[in-house]
C-alpha positions in Angstrom: 14.5 24.2 55.4 14.1 27.9 55.0 14.5 29.4 51.5 17.5 31.7 51.0 16.5 35.4 50.5 16.5 36.7 47.0 17.6 40.3 46.1 16.6 42.1 42.9 17.8 45.4 41.4 14.9 47.8 40.9 16.7 49.5 38.0 17.4 46.6 35.7 15.7 43.6 37.4 19.0 41.6 37.8 18.9 38.9 40.5 21.5 38.8 43.3 22.2 36.2 46.0 23.0 38.9 48.6 22.6 42.6 49.1 25.2 45.0 48.0 25.3 48.8 47.6 25.9 48.7 43.8 24.4 46.5 41.1 27.0 44.5 39.2 24.7 44.4 36.1 23.8 48.0 35.5 26.0 49.9 38.1 23.1 51.6 39.9 23.7 52.5 43.6 21.2 51.6 46.4 18.9 49.9 44.0 19.0 46.3 45.3 16.0 45.2 47.5 15.0 42.0 49.0 12.3 40.2 47.0 9.4 38.4 48.6 8.4 35.2 46.9 5.1 35.1 45.0 4.0 31.7 46.6 5.5 29.3 49.1 7.4 26.7 47.0 8.1 23.1 48.0 10.6 22.4 50.6 12.5 19.9 48.4 14.7 21.1 45.5 12.7 18.9 43.1 9.0 18.4 42.4 9.0 15.0 44.0 7.6 11.7 42.7 3.9 12.8 42.3 2.9 12.7 38.7 1.2 15.5 36.9 -1.3 15.6 34.1 -0.1 14.7 30.5 -0.1 17.6 28.0 -2.1 17.5 24.8 0.5 17.8 22.0 -0.1 18.9 18.4 1.9 19.2 15.2 3.0 22.2 13.2 0.6 21.5 10.4 -2.6 21.9 12.6 -4.5 25.0 11.4 -5.5 27.4 14.1 -8.1 30.2 13.7 -6.8 33.7 13.7 -7.5 35.5 17.0 -10.7 37.5 17.0 -10.2 41.3 17.1 -12.4 44.2 18.1 -11.9 47.4 16.2 -12.0 50.6 18.3 -12.7 53.0 15.4 -9.5 54.9 16.3 -7.5 54.0 13.2 -4.1 55.0 14.6 -4.7 52.8 17.7 -6.0 49.9 15.7 -3.0 50.1 13.4 -0.5 49.9 16.3 -2.5 46.9 17.8 -2.2 45.1 14.5 -5.8 45.5 13.4 -7.7 45.7 16.7 -7.9 44.5 20.3 -7.5 40.8 20.8 -9.5 39.1 23.5 -7.7 37.4 26.4 -4.6 39.6 25.8 -2.5 41.6 28.1 -1.1 45.0 27.0 1.4 47.3 28.7 1.4 51.0 27.8 4.3 53.2 29.0 5.2 56.8 28.7 6.4 59.9 30.5 4.2 61.5 33.2 1.7 63.9 31.7 2.3 62.7 28.1 -1.3 61.7 27.7 -1.5 58.0 28.5 -4.7 58.3 30.6 -6.3 60.6 28.1 -5.6 58.1 25.3 -6.8 55.1 27.2 -10.0 56.9 28.4 -10.8 57.9 24.8 -10.1 54.3 23.7 -12.2 52.9 26.5 -15.1 55.1 25.5 -14.9 54.0 21.8 -14.7 50.3 22.8 -17.7 50.8 25.1 -19.7 52.5 22.4 -18.8 49.6 20.1 -20.5 47.1 22.4 -17.7 45.9 24.8 -18.2 45.9 28.6 -15.3 48.2 29.8 -14.1 48.7 33.3 -11.6 51.5 34.0 -9.7 51.1 37.4 -7.6 54.0 38.5 -5.1 53.9 41.3 -3.6 57.3 40.9 -6.7 59.5 40.7 -10.2 59.6 42.3 -13.3 58.8 40.3 -14.2 62.5 40.3 -10.9 63.5 38.6 -11.5 60.9 35.9 -15.1 62.1 35.5 -13.9 65.7 35.1 -11.5 64.5 32.3 -14.3 62.6 30.6 -16.5 65.7 30.7 -13.8 67.8 29.2 -13.4 65.2 26.4 -17.1 64.8 25.8 -17.2 61.2 26.9 -19.7 61.3 29.7 -22.3 59.4 27.7 -20.1 56.4 27.1 -21.0 53.3 29.1 -17.6 52.9 30.9 -17.6 51.5 34.4 -15.3 53.4 36.7 -13.6 52.6 40.0 -10.7 53.9 42.1 -8.9 51.2 44.0 -5.4 49.9 44.6 -6.1 46.6 46.5 -5.5 43.9 43.8 -7.7 41.3 45.6 -10.7 43.7 45.7 -10.1 44.5 42.0 -10.0 40.9 40.9 -13.1 40.0 42.9 -15.0 42.9 41.3 -13.9 42.0 37.8 -14.9 38.4 38.4 -18.4 39.5 39.2 -18.7 42.1 36.5 -17.3 39.9 33.7 -16.1 42.7 31.5 -14.5 42.4 28.0 -11.8 45.0 28.6 -10.1 46.2 31.8 -7.8 49.2 32.0 -5.5 49.4 35.1 -4.0 52.9 35.6 -1.3 52.2 36.8 0.4 48.9 37.6 2.9 50.7 39.9 0.0 51.7 42.3 -1.4 48.2 42.6 -1.0 46.4 46.0 -1.2 42.6 46.5 -1.7 41.7 50.1 0.2 38.4 49.9 3.4 40.2 49.1 5.2 42.0 51.9 6.6 45.0 50.0 5.5 48.5 49.3 3.5 49.3 46.2 5.7 50.1 43.2 8.5 47.8 44.3 9.8 45.0 42.1 7.9 42.3 44.0 4.6 44.1 44.0 4.8 45.1 40.3 5.7 41.6 39.3 3.0 40.0 41.5 0.3 42.4 40.2 1.2 42.0 36.6 1.3 38.2 37.0 -2.1 38.0 38.6 -3.7 40.3 36.1 -2.2 38.5 33.1 -3.4 35.1 34.5 -6.8 36.6 35.0 -6.9 37.9 31.4 -5.9 34.5 30.0 -8.3 32.4 32.2 -11.3 34.6 31.9 -10.9 35.7 28.2 -10.6 39.4 29.2 -8.3 41.9 27.5 -6.3 43.8 30.1 -4.4 47.1 29.5 -1.8 48.0 32.1 -0.4 51.6 32.3 3.3 51.6 33.3 5.6 54.4 34.5 9.0 55.0 32.8 12.4 55.6 34.4 14.7 58.6 33.8 16.3 56.5 31.0 12.9 56.3 29.2 12.4 52.5 29.9 9.4 51.0 31.7 9.9 51.0 35.5 10.0 47.7 37.3 11.6 44.4 36.3 11.8 43.6 32.6 9.9 40.3 33.3 6.7 42.4 33.2 7.4 43.1 29.5 7.8 39.4 29.0 4.6 38.5 30.7 2.3 40.7 28.5 1.5 40.1 24.8 2.0 43.7 23.6 4.2 46.6 24.8 3.4 50.1 23.7 5.3 53.3 24.3 3.6 56.7 24.2 6.2 59.2 23.1 6.4 62.9 22.4 8.0 66.2 23.5 6.2 68.5 25.9 6.8 71.5 23.6 5.1 69.8 20.6 1.5 68.8 20.1 2.5 65.5 18.4 2.2 62.2 20.2 3.5 58.9 18.9 2.2 55.5 20.0 4.9 52.9 19.2 4.6 49.1 19.4 7.9 47.6 20.6 6.5 44.2 21.1 3.3 42.6 19.7 2.5 38.9 19.6 -0.6 39.6 17.4 0.8 42.1 14.8 3.9 43.8 13.5 6.3 45.4 16.0 7.8 49.0 15.4 4.4 50.1 14.1 3.4 53.7 15.1 0.3 55.7 15.4 0.4 59.5 15.4 -1.9 61.7 17.4 -2.2 65.5 18.0 -2.9 66.9 21.4 -5.8 69.3 21.3 -8.0 71.0 23.8 -10.5 68.2 23.3 -8.1 65.3 23.8 -6.0 63.4 21.3 -6.9 63.6 17.6 -5.8 61.1 15.0 -3.3 62.3 12.4 -4.1 60.6 9.1 -1.2 62.1 7.2 1.7 62.4 9.6 4.3 63.3 7.0 2.4 66.5 6.1 2.1 67.3 9.8 5.8 66.8 10.6 6.7 69.0 7.6 4.1 71.7 8.3 6.3 73.8 10.5 9.2 73.7 8.0 10.2 77.3 7.0 12.3 78.6 4.2 15.3 76.5 3.0 18.2 76.9 5.3 21.6 75.3 5.7 21.4 72.2 7.8 17.8 71.3 6.9 17.1 68.1 5.1 13.9 66.0 4.5 14.4 62.3 5.3 12.0 59.7 3.7 11.8 57.1 6.4 9.7 54.0 7.3 8.1 53.5 10.7 6.6 50.0 10.9 4.7 49.6 7.7 4.0 53.2 6.9 6.3 55.7 5.1 7.0 58.9 7.1 8.7 62.1 6.0 10.3 64.3 8.5 12.9 67.1 8.8 16.4 66.6 10.1 18.2 69.7 11.3 21.8 70.2 12.0 23.9 73.1 13.3 27.7 73.3 13.2 29.5 76.2 14.9 33.0 76.9 16.3 33.4 75.5 19.8 34.0 78.3 22.4 36.2 76.0 24.4 38.8 73.3 23.8 36.3 70.5 24.0 33.7 70.4 21.2 30.1 69.5 22.1 27.8 67.0 20.5 24.1 67.2 21.2 21.5 64.9 19.6 17.7 64.9 19.9 15.7 62.1 18.2 18.6 60.0 16.9 21.4 57.8 18.3 24.4 59.8 19.4 26.7 56.9 18.8 25.7 56.7 15.1 26.2 60.5 14.8 29.8 60.0 15.9 30.2 57.2 13.3 28.8 59.4 10.5 31.2 62.2 11.4 34.1 59.8 11.5 33.3 58.5 8.0 33.0 62.1 6.7 36.4 62.9 8.1 38.2 59.7 7.1 36.6 59.1 3.6 35.7 62.6 2.6 38.3 64.8 4.3 35.7 66.9 6.1 36.8 67.3 9.7 34.6 68.3 12.7 37.4 68.8 15.2 36.9 72.1 17.2 33.3 72.4 16.1 30.1 72.1 18.1 27.6 69.8 16.4 23.8 69.8 17.1 21.4 67.5 15.5 17.6 67.5 15.9 14.7 65.5 14.4 11.9 68.1 14.1 8.5 67.4 15.6 9.7 65.2 18.5 10.0 62.1 16.4 12.6 59.4 17.3 14.4 57.7 14.4 16.3 54.4 14.7 16.7 53.0 11.2 20.1 53.2 9.4 18.4 54.6 6.3 18.7 58.1 7.9 22.5 58.0 7.6 22.7 59.8 4.3 20.2 62.5 5.4 22.2 63.1 8.6 25.4 63.4 6.6 23.8 65.8 4.2 22.5 67.9 7.1 26.0 68.0 8.7 27.8 69.0 5.5 25.1 71.5 4.6 25.4 73.2 8.0 29.3 73.1 8.0 29.5 74.5 4.4 26.6 76.9 4.9 24.9 75.6 1.7 21.1 75.1 1.7 19.8 72.1 -0.1 16.8 72.2 -2.5 13.5 72.2 -0.6 12.0 69.8 -3.2 14.5 67.0 -2.4 14.3 64.0 -0.1 17.3 62.0 1.0 17.7 58.4 2.4 20.4 55.7 2.4 22.7 53.8 4.7 26.4 54.6 5.0 29.0 51.9 5.5 32.4 52.5 7.2 34.1 52.3 3.9 32.1 55.3 2.7 29.9 53.3 0.3 26.2 53.9 0.2 23.9 50.9 0.7 20.4 50.6 -0.6 17.6 50.4 2.0 14.3 48.5 2.2 10.9 49.7 1.0 12.4 52.2 -1.4 9.2 52.2 -3.5 7.0 53.2 -0.5 9.4 56.1 0.4 9.3 57.4 -3.2 5.5 57.2 -3.3 5.1 59.2 -0.1 7.6 61.8 -1.3 5.8 62.2 -4.7 2.4 62.4 -2.9 3.6 65.4 -0.8 5.0 67.3 -3.8 8.7 66.6 -3.8 10.3 66.4 -7.2 13.8 64.9 -6.5 15.1 61.9 -4.5 18.8 61.4 -3.6 19.4 57.7 -2.8 22.0 55.0 -3.1 22.5 53.4 -6.5 20.9 50.1 -7.4 18.0 50.7 -5.0 14.9 48.6 -5.7 12.6 51.5 -6.4 9.9 49.6 -8.4 7.8 51.6 -10.9 8.6 55.2 -12.0 6.9 57.6 -9.6 7.6 60.8 -11.5 10.6 61.8 -9.3 14.0 62.8 -10.5 16.3 60.2 -9.0 19.9 61.1 -8.2 21.6 57.9 -7.4 25.0 57.8 -5.6 27.6 55.2 -5.1 29.8 56.6 -2.4 29.6 59.3 0.3 32.5 61.2 -1.3 30.8 61.3 -4.6 27.6 62.5 -2.9 29.5 65.4 -1.3 31.2 66.3 -4.5 28.1 66.4 -6.7 25.6 67.9 -4.2 27.8 70.5 -2.5 30.3 71.1 -5.2 33.3 70.4 -2.9 36.3 68.2 -3.7 36.8 66.0 -0.6 39.9 63.9 -0.3 39.5 60.7 -2.2 36.2 61.7 -3.7 36.9 60.6 -7.3 34.6 61.5 -10.2 31.1 62.8 -9.4 28.1 60.5 -10.0 26.0 61.5 -12.9 22.2 61.6 -13.0 
């Protein structure tokens, strides 16, 4: 009995029983393609009566040794990996074209090779001459990295089985072609088959494999989401073309903390580590201006200070514009709604622009109070003190909620020379760090005390 064909959406990876012009899951048009099976399955619907091999079961109390790690020497990369590279692990690195993925991995490959690992770098997008030219520019030609240019997955696995490396870098997974799958390279079937074969090879041979992945227009990794589930670690390489800062962010890590970041600076000789990212993100901050606020945030396990900028101007047309870079647009709408409902500060008929300086992307709710301060500062044309940092979460009732790791945020602010911190009341701040703390209970009280306005329902101002 022939198996019914399967169809998959190339945009979101949703499975469909038949072809249609529009995906019901994500709404993409002309994105559904027929998927070829990885292997020929059994003709019956069950596994049959043949018995398999019994599994060796264990209990929760059995102690397992921690996975052995190899440190690259690039502290920012080792931080994101959770302390170093784990043998027999599969990693997926994604990022925009030209952001520096190949440069980062070539530098990492050279460091691992100089540390004693046998490293093989396989490129499917460039020739070996192009990679050698990049290595010459970066000063890496003396590193013992083995290089090949190939897209045929069978040839690659045969070579790796003979070379027996410790680390393999595949650049990129979208260019790999498995000859047992009748689909074009880059399709859902090919990407899934190649990722599956390479992951199985990594686990069975004890080899660490790093896969480079392209991203879609929405900024997510191209191909089915099942690829992200196959691998042990998923890293995103982020940054704006107009800035020299690059951020390596872990969104999944089975061997370490997720949401950890490493900060790099793009230079003429490749990517350089940034040991103090807070100072770098604040280095371009000019004179105090309305709408400029310093936010004390946490990325992974490290505190990070950055500048949040806001601009509020009259809308030239009837429909006001909202533009956000580096933050969630839905959360900006929520903050403006709370300011209008709880503080009597309307934004109707005004264009609002919000930007996180330096190309950084912030996702934690602790930035709510800093965003609200930037909006009110820009709207009222009042500049805040350049020696103040702000953080705190805003509830829909207008109350300010304490956030986690307050002590680490205050330590980082004091280390960079700030003298005042504006934060929610009752925050667990630990020991005294020499900062003047201005604790607030409500958003209305914050607006009254900091900006000297009298919003509707503000009540008495909070005292120091």
